[in-house]
Each structure stands twice: as structure tokens, then as C-alpha cells.
C-alpha positions as CSV (number, residue, x, y, z in Angstrom):
1,X,-27.3,28.4,29.7
2,X,-26.9,24.8,30.5
3,X,-28.3,23.8,27.2
4,X,-25.5,25.5,25.3
5,X,-22.8,23.4,27.0
6,X,-23.2,20.3,24.8
7,X,-23.0,22.4,21.6
8,X,-20.1,24.4,22.9
9,X,-18.2,21.1,23.7
10,X,-19.0,19.8,20.2
11,X,-18.0,23.0,18.5
12,X,-14.7,23.5,20.4
13,X,-13.6,19.9,21.0
14,X,-15.4,17.2,18.9
15,X,-15.7,19.1,15.6
16,X,-12.1,20.2,15.3
17,X,-10.8,16.9,16.4
18,X,-12.9,14.9,13.9
19,X,-12.1,17.4,11.1
20,X,-8.4,17.2,11.6
21,X,-8.4,13.4,11.7
22,X,-10.3,13.4,8.4
23,X,-7.7,15.8,7.0
24,X,-4.9,13.3,7.8
25,X,-6.8,10.6,5.8
26,X,-7.2,12.8,2.8
27,X,-3.5,13.9,2.9
28,X,-2.4,10.3,2.9
29,X,-4.6,9.7,0.0
30,X,-3.1,12.6,-1.9
31,X,0.5,11.3,-1.3
32,X,-0.5,7.9,-2.7
33,X,-2.4,9.4,-5.7
34,X,0.3,12.0,-6.6
35,X,3.0,9.5,-6.5
36,X,1.1,7.1,-8.7
37,X,0.2,10.0,-11.1
38,X,3.7,11.4,-11.4
39,X,5.0,7.8,-12.0
40,X,2.7,7.8,-15.0
41,X,4.3,11.0,-16.3
42,X,2.4,13.8,-14.7
43,X,4.7,16.8,-14.0
44,X,4.9,18.1,-10.4
45,X,4.6,21.6,-11.6
46,X,1.4,20.8,-13.6
47,X,0.0,19.0,-10.6
48,X,0.6,21.9,-8.2
49,X,-0.7,24.5,-10.6
50,X,-3.9,22.7,-11.5
51,X,-4.6,21.8,-7.9
52,X,-4.4,25.5,-6.9
53,X,-6.7,26.5,-9.8
54,X,-9.3,23.9,-8.8
55,X,-9.2,25.3,-5.2
56,X,-9.6,28.8,-6.5
57,X,-12.7,27.9,-8.5
58,X,-14.3,26.1,-5.5
59,X,-13.6,29.1,-3.2
60,X,-14.8,31.5,-5.8
61,X,-18.2,29.7,-6.0
62,X,-18.6,29.6,-2.2
63,X,-17.2,33.1,-1.5
64,X,-20.5,35.0,-2.0
65,X,-22.1,33.1,0.9
66,X,-19.3,33.9,3.3
67,X,-19.1,37.6,2.2
68,X,-22.8,38.0,3.1
69,X,-22.0,36.7,6.6
70,X,-18.8,38.7,7.0
71,X,-20.3,42.2,7.5
72,X,-18.6,45.0,9.5
73,X,-15.1,43.7,8.7
74,X,-12.0,45.9,8.9
75,X,-10.6,47.1,5.5
76,X,-7.9,45.1,3.7
77,X,-5.0,47.5,4.1
78,X,-1.6,47.2,2.3
79,X,0.2,45.6,5.4
80,X,-2.5,42.9,5.7
81,X,-2.4,42.2,2.0
82,X,1.4,41.8,2.1
83,X,1.0,39.2,4.9
84,X,-1.7,37.3,2.9
85,X,0.6,37.4,-0.1
86,X,3.3,35.9,2.0
87,X,0.9,33.1,2.9
88,X,0.4,32.4,-0.8
89,X,4.2,32.3,-1.3
90,X,4.5,29.8,1.6
91,X,1.7,27.6,0.2
92,X,3.2,27.4,-3.2
93,X,6.8,26.9,-2.0
94,X,5.8,24.2,0.4
95,X,3.9,22.3,-2.2
96,X,6.7,22.5,-4.7
97,X,9.3,21.4,-2.1
98,X,7.1,18.6,-0.8
99,X,6.2,17.2,-4.2
100,X,9.9,17.3,-5.3
101,X,10.9,15.7,-2.1
102,X,8.5,12.8,-2.7
103,X,9.9,12.5,-6.2
104,X,13.5,12.1,-4.9
105,X,12.5,9.8,-2.0
106,X,9.1,8.3,-1.2
107,X,5.7,9.0,0.4
108,X,6.9,7.1,3.4
109,X,9.7,9.4,4.1
110,X,7.3,12.3,3.6
111,X,5.1,11.0,6.4
112,X,8.2,10.5,8.6
113,X,9.5,14.0,8.1
114,X,6.0,15.5,8.4
115,X,6.0,14.3,12.0
116,X,8.6,16.9,12.7
117,X,6.0,19.6,12.2
118,X,4.9,19.6,15.9
119,X,8.5,20.3,17.0
120,X,8.9,23.1,14.4
121,X,5.5,24.6,15.4
122,X,6.3,24.4,19.1
123,X,9.6,26.2,18.7
124,X,8.1,28.9,16.5
125,X,5.1,29.3,18.8
126,X,7.4,29.8,21.7
127,X,9.6,32.3,19.8
128,X,6.5,34.3,18.7
129,X,4.9,34.0,22.2
130,X,1.9,32.1,21.0
131,X,2.5,29.4,23.5
132,X,2.8,29.9,27.3
133,X,6.0,28.2,28.7
134,X,5.9,27.5,32.4
135,X,8.2,24.6,33.0
136,X,6.6,23.9,36.4
137,X,3.2,23.7,34.8
138,X,1.8,20.2,34.2
139,X,0.2,21.3,30.9
140,X,3.6,22.6,29.5
141,X,5.4,19.5,30.6
142,X,2.7,17.3,28.9
143,X,3.0,19.3,25.6
144,X,6.8,19.1,25.6
145,X,7.0,15.5,26.5
146,X,4.0,14.5,24.3
147,X,5.6,16.2,21.3
148,X,8.9,14.4,21.8
149,X,7.2,11.0,22.4
150,X,5.0,11.5,19.2
151,X,8.0,12.2,17.0
152,X,9.9,9.2,18.5
153,X,7.0,6.9,18.0
154,X,6.7,8.1,14.3
155,X,10.3,7.3,13.6
156,X,10.0,3.9,15.2
157,X,7.1,3.1,12.9
158,X,9.2,4.1,9.9
159,X,12.7,2.9,10.7
160,X,12.1,-0.2,12.8
161,X,10.3,-3.3,11.4
162,X,10.9,-6.1,13.8
163,X,9.2,-9.5,13.4
164,X,6.2,-9.9,11.2
165,X,2.8,-9.9,12.9
166,X,0.6,-10.1,9.8
167,X,1.5,-11.0,6.3
168,X,-1.0,-11.3,3.4
169,X,1.7,-12.6,1.1
170,X,1.4,-9.7,-1.3
171,X,3.7,-10.5,-4.3
172,X,4.6,-6.9,-5.1
173,X,5.0,-4.7,-2.0
174,X,4.6,-1.0,-2.6
175,X,7.5,1.4,-2.3
176,X,8.6,2.1,1.3
177,X,11.7,3.2,3.1
178,X,13.5,0.3,1.4
179,X,13.6,2.4,-1.7
180,X,17.0,4.0,-0.9
181,X,18.4,0.5,-1.7
182,X,17.1,1.0,-5.2
183,X,18.0,4.7,-5.7
184,X,21.1,6.7,-5.1
185,X,21.9,7.9,-1.6
186,X,22.2,11.4,-2.9
187,X,18.6,11.4,-4.1
188,X,17.4,10.1,-0.8
189,X,19.2,12.8,1.2
190,X,18.1,15.5,-1.3
191,X,14.5,14.4,-1.0
192,X,14.7,14.4,2.8
193,X,16.2,17.9,2.7
194,X,13.4,19.2,0.5
195,X,10.7,17.6,2.6
196,X,12.2,19.1,5.8
197,X,12.2,22.5,4.1
198,X,8.6,22.0,3.0
199,X,7.5,21.3,6.5
200,X,9.4,24.2,7.9
201,X,7.5,26.4,5.5
202,X,4.2,24.8,6.5
203,X,5.1,25.5,10.2
204,X,5.8,29.2,9.4
205,X,2.5,29.2,7.4
206,X,0.6,28.0,10.5
207,X,2.1,30.8,12.7
208,X,1.5,33.6,10.2
209,X,-2.0,32.4,9.3
210,X,-2.9,32.3,13.0
211,X,-1.8,36.0,13.3
212,X,-3.7,37.1,10.1
213,X,-7.0,35.6,11.1
214,X,-6.8,37.4,14.4
215,X,-6.6,40.7,12.5
216,X,-9.0,39.8,9.8
217,X,-11.4,37.1,11.1
218,X,-13.2,36.4,7.8
219,X,-11.3,33.1,7.4
220,X,-12.7,32.1,4.0
221,X,-11.8,35.5,2.4
222,X,-8.3,35.1,3.8
223,X,-8.1,31.6,2.4
224,X,-9.3,32.7,-1.0
225,X,-6.9,35.6,-1.3
226,X,-3.8,33.7,-0.3
227,X,-4.7,30.7,-2.5
228,X,-5.3,33.2,-5.4
229,X,-1.9,34.8,-4.7
230,X,-0.3,31.4,-4.7
231,X,-1.9,30.6,-8.1
232,X,-0.7,33.9,-9.5
233,X,2.8,33.1,-8.3
234,X,2.6,29.5,-9.6
235,X,1.5,30.4,-13.1
236,X,4.8,31.9,-14.4
237,X,7.0,29.7,-12.3
238,X,5.3,26.4,-13.3
239,X,5.1,27.3,-17.0
240,X,8.7,28.3,-17.1
241,X,9.7,25.1,-15.3
242,X,7.5,22.9,-17.4
243,X,7.6,24.4,-20.9
244,X,6.4,21.2,-22.7
245,X,2.9,22.0,-23.7
246,X,1.9,18.4,-24.1
247,X,2.6,17.9,-20.4
248,X,-0.3,20.3,-19.5
249,X,-2.9,18.1,-21.2
250,X,-4.5,15.9,-18.5
251,X,-5.7,12.5,-19.6
252,X,-8.9,10.9,-18.2
253,X,-7.0,8.5,-15.9
254,X,-5.3,8.5,-12.6
255,X,-3.6,11.9,-13.4
256,X,-7.0,13.7,-13.7
257,X,-8.2,11.9,-10.5
258,X,-5.1,13.0,-8.6
259,X,-5.4,16.6,-9.6
260,X,-9.1,16.9,-8.8
261,X,-8.7,15.0,-5.5
262,X,-5.7,17.2,-4.5
263,X,-7.4,20.4,-5.5
264,X,-10.6,19.6,-3.5
265,X,-9.5,17.6,-0.5
266,X,-5.8,18.5,0.0
267,X,-5.7,22.2,-1.0
268,X,-9.3,23.3,-0.4
269,X,-10.7,21.1,2.3
270,X,-7.4,20.8,4.2
271,X,-6.8,24.6,4.1
272,X,-10.3,25.5,5.2
273,X,-10.2,23.0,8.1
274,X,-6.7,24.1,9.1
275,X,-7.6,27.8,9.0
276,X,-10.8,27.2,11.1
277,X,-9.0,25.1,13.6
278,X,-6.1,27.5,13.9
279,X,-8.5,30.2,14.8
280,X,-10.3,28.0,17.2
281,X,-7.6,26.0,18.8
282,X,-4.2,27.5,17.9
283,X,-1.2,26.2,15.9
284,X,0.2,23.6,18.3
285,X,-3.1,21.7,18.6
286,X,-3.4,21.7,14.8
287,X,0.1,20.5,14.2
288,X,0.1,17.6,16.7
289,X,-2.4,15.8,14.4
290,X,0.4,15.4,11.8
291,X,1.8,12.2,13.4
292,X,-1.5,10.4,12.8
293,X,-0.6,10.3,9.1
294,X,1.9,7.5,9.7
295,X,-0.6,5.4,11.6
296,X,-3.2,6.0,8.9
297,X,-0.7,5.1,6.2
298,X,0.3,1.9,7.9
299,X,-3.3,0.9,8.5
300,X,-4.3,1.6,5.0
301,X,-1.4,-0.3,3.6
302,X,-2.2,-3.4,5.6
303,X,-6.0,-3.3,4.9
304,X,-6.1,-2.1,1.2
305,X,-2.6,-2.9,-0.2
306,X,-2.1,-6.2,1.6
307,X,1.3,-5.2,3.0
308,X,2.9,-7.0,6.0
309,X,2.3,-5.6,9.5
310,X,5.5,-5.6,11.7
311,X,6.0,-5.3,15.4
312,X,7.7,-2.0,15.0
313,X,4.7,-0.5,13.4
314,X,2.5,-1.5,16.3
315,X,4.9,-0.4,19.0
316,X,5.6,2.8,17.3
317,X,1.8,3.5,16.8
318,X,1.2,2.9,20.6
319,X,4.0,5.2,21.6
320,X,2.8,7.9,19.0
321,X,-0.7,7.7,20.4
322,X,0.5,8.1,23.9
323,X,2.4,11.3,23.0
324,X,-0.5,12.5,20.9
325,X,-3.0,12.3,23.8
326,X,-0.4,13.8,26.1
327,X,-0.2,16.9,24.0
328,X,-4.0,17.1,23.7
329,X,-4.4,16.7,27.5
330,X,-1.8,19.5,28.1
331,X,-3.5,21.8,25.6
332,X,-7.0,21.1,27.1
333,X,-5.7,21.7,30.6
334,X,-4.1,25.0,29.6
335,X,-7.4,26.1,27.9
336,X,-9.4,25.2,31.0
337,X,-7.1,27.3,33.2
338,X,-7.3,30.2,30.7
339,X,-11.1,30.0,30.7
340,X,-11.2,30.0,34.5
341,X,-8.9,33.0,34.6
342,X,-11.0,34.9,32.0
343,X,-14.2,34.0,33.8
344,X,-12.8,35.4,37.0
345,X,-11.5,38.5,35.3
346,X,-14.7,39.0,33.4
347,X,-16.7,38.7,36.7
348,X,-14.6,41.4,38.4
349,X,-14.9,43.7,35.3
350,X,-18.5,43.0,34.3
351,X,-19.1,46.7,33.6
352,X,-16.5,46.6,30.7
353,X,-16.6,43.0,29.5
354,X,-19.7,41.0,28.7
355,X,-18.0,37.6,28.3
356,X,-14.7,35.8,28.7
357,X,-13.9,35.5,25.0
358,X,-12.6,39.1,24.6
359,X,-9.9,38.9,27.3
360,X,-8.8,35.6,25.9
361,X,-8.3,37.1,22.4
362,X,-6.6,40.1,23.8
363,X,-4.2,37.9,25.8
364,X,-3.3,36.1,22.6
365,X,-2.3,39.3,20.8
366,X,1.0,39.3,22.7
367,X,2.0,36.7,20.1
368,X,1.6,38.9,17.1
369,X,4.4,38.6,14.5
């Protein structure tokens, strides 16, 4: 019994934490590559459609392995298929809004607006009763305060520079939030609106996906189905929006690299990790990793692009990290209390329950949407 504790800790704490951090690195890479590829003429509609197709192919190749392991599953009824179809609509809509938003603004603004996801998720989770709100509880206070502090730290990184700490004297700085000085104010506002809409859709996707995988725990099958539905929706929409046939030919340059990278890492890898972590940890835990993207983007810019490092970036990153760990502590404290309660209830009802996991899952079903 004691020998299972290290593996349980690794599976429930170390593995999801590490996977979600890696996802943030890959998403920052996708933003940089997609911006570069579209600057060279790649259509956003072509980019989104091909990325979904590549994801479908990867999932299709790996699906037989997961189907063999997913025996005794409940049937896919019409109601469940409608919910999975809605996930596909959300995935496609969020990608279109997000890519269009970056087109009108910049990847930096996308990272800033993306840090609002924890706030969106927390509000939605409370509304759908996926999160327990007890204002006198230290775990709830930590999650609320940590979410607010994380968002504040992210905006400090973006909007406040301060004095220069490190400067590699790069002659051609990459696009940043200074870009509104070079583009119209309307485009910047419109881009921010589209990015905000994209991350609202992503937040709804988190909540709905959490609900779906409770009903149908074969996560890879769910991922394949909603990605397939997203591709089916994307096909007519993208071909109507981009009717220039020459735009659909991918050249063996940065455009092809961006599509393959996005299809594997952003759509496939990111979706699989998020689905697994949503089932294991819940939507608020998953969403709170989003603020890490701005720290990663700043670090990568300094190391690989030779951009200057400003005091505001350091101060904002420290504040963001404090908020980040505050939410993680609150979530861990809440799970610890739930496990203790389930253990006690399981001990008193040992004739009907063999372990503490079933009461925990049953208690979560009050959050069904």
C-alpha cells in the first residue's frame, strides 16, 4: 500500500504539472510560427483547416490502441454526440477567432488576453457548480486571490516596461505591444475583441469537456470525435472564406513547418493533455497554467531573439508566479480535504464503497451542465 504512494503522487501531481508546463511552451511556439507563416502569405483559414486534418490523422492512427483499452463503455447516444459536436464547434470557432485576433494585433496581446482564461473559468465553474465556494475557507480565498494576482502580474509584464535590465542590442526587435503605434487603433481594438472572444470560447470548452468525459470516460475517443466534427465544420467554412485555390498549396518552408507543428503540438498534443488533466484535476487547475505563457514568451525572447529585458517583466513575472502558486496551493488543499472526507465516508460505508474515488466522482456530478 505504501509503495503506491510515490506513483500516485507522480500521476496526480508531477505528471499533470509537467505536461501543462510543456503545453505552454508549445503554444508560445505556435503563436510565433503562425505569425511568421501568415506574414509570408499563409491564409489563417488554410492554417486552421490543415492543422485539424493533421490532428485527425494522428488520432486515427492511435485510436485502435485506445479502443482496445476502452471496453465496457456506455453507448454514444444522440445527446452525448450533440455535446461532442458542440465541442468541435467551440474548437474551430476559438481557433478562427484567435488567429484572426493575432492578425489584427500581435502574439503579445494574445498572451496578455489569454491570461484572462483563469478568471473566465473560475466564474463559469462557480456558475456550473464545478468549484466549491466557501469564502471562509483558506483554499477558496487562495484561489480567488491567486487568480487575481496572476492576471495582474501578466498585465504588468505586458504593459509596463520600466528601466532596462538586460539589452543584447538587437538591431531589429520583434513585434510587441508597441505595434499599435504602427497600426490603426481600430485594428488593435478589434484584435483584442476577437482574442477575448476566443478565450471565452476556450473557457466554455473546458467546462463542457469536463462534463463530457465524466459521462464518457474514454478521453481519446472523445478527442477524436470532437476534432473530427471540428474538421467537418471547418471544411466548407474555410473553403468558402478562402476560395483562392493557390492559397491551399503549402510550400516547403516556414508555412509547412507551422502547419505540422500546430497540428501535432498545439491541436493534438495540447488537446490530449488538456483533456487528460481536466479529467484528473478539473478546469480551474488546468486554466491557471495559462499565465505561464507570458513568462515563457518573455524568457524565450530574451534568450533566443536577443530582446531587451525590462524591470517590468521581472516584477510582473514574480507577481504572476506568486499568484500561480497561490491557486495551486488552494486547489491542492481543497483536494486534500475532499480526499479526507471521502476516506472517512468510505470507511463508514465499507459495505457499499470499496474506495474513495467513487464518492468523489459522485460529488462532482452536481456540476453537470
